[in-house]
matplotlib code that plots the C-alpha trace (Angstrom):
import matplotlib.pyplot as plt

x = [0.6, 4.1, 4.0, 7.5, 6.6, 3.4, 5.4, 8.1, 5.6, 3.7, 6.9, 8.0, 4.6, 4.8, 8.3, 7.2, 4.2, 6.3, 9.0, 7.1, 6.6, 8.9, 10.8, 8.7, 5.5, 6.4, 5.3, 2.5, -0.7, -3.8, -3.2, -5.5, -7.3, -4.5, -1.9, 1.0, 2.5, 5.3, 2.9, 0.7, 3.6, 4.9]
y = [-37.7, -37.2, -35.5, -34.0, -32.4, -30.9, -29.5, -28.1, -26.4, -24.9, -23.6, -22.1, -20.4, -19.0, -17.6, -16.0, -14.3, -12.9, -11.4, -8.2, -7.3, -4.4, -4.8, -2.2, -3.9, -7.2, -5.9, -3.6, -4.9, -5.5, -8.5, -10.7, -8.6, -7.4, -9.8, -8.7, -10.6, -11.9, -13.3, -14.9, -16.6, -17.9]
z = [-15.9, -14.5, -11.1, -11.4, -14.7, -13.2, -10.3, -12.7, -15.0, -12.1, -10.6, -13.9, -14.3, -10.8, -11.4, -14.7, -13.1, -10.3, -12.6, -13.2, -9.6, -8.4, -5.2, -3.4, -4.3, -2.6, 0.8, -0.2, 1.4, -0.8, -3.0, -1.0, 1.6, 3.9, 2.7, 0.5, -2.4, -0.2, 2.4, -0.3, -2.0, 1.3]

ax = plt.figure().add_subplot(projection="3d")
ax.plot(x, y, z, "-o")
ax.set_aspect("equal")
plt.show()
């Protein structure tokens, strides 16, 4: 396994899954308990 490839594919997957989130949803609590999307990604 190539570590850099794994990181790159993981990064691309994360970016694709966040594309559909509207700007106002980034700070709406509730994704993971009281955390918002922005806090979870950080």
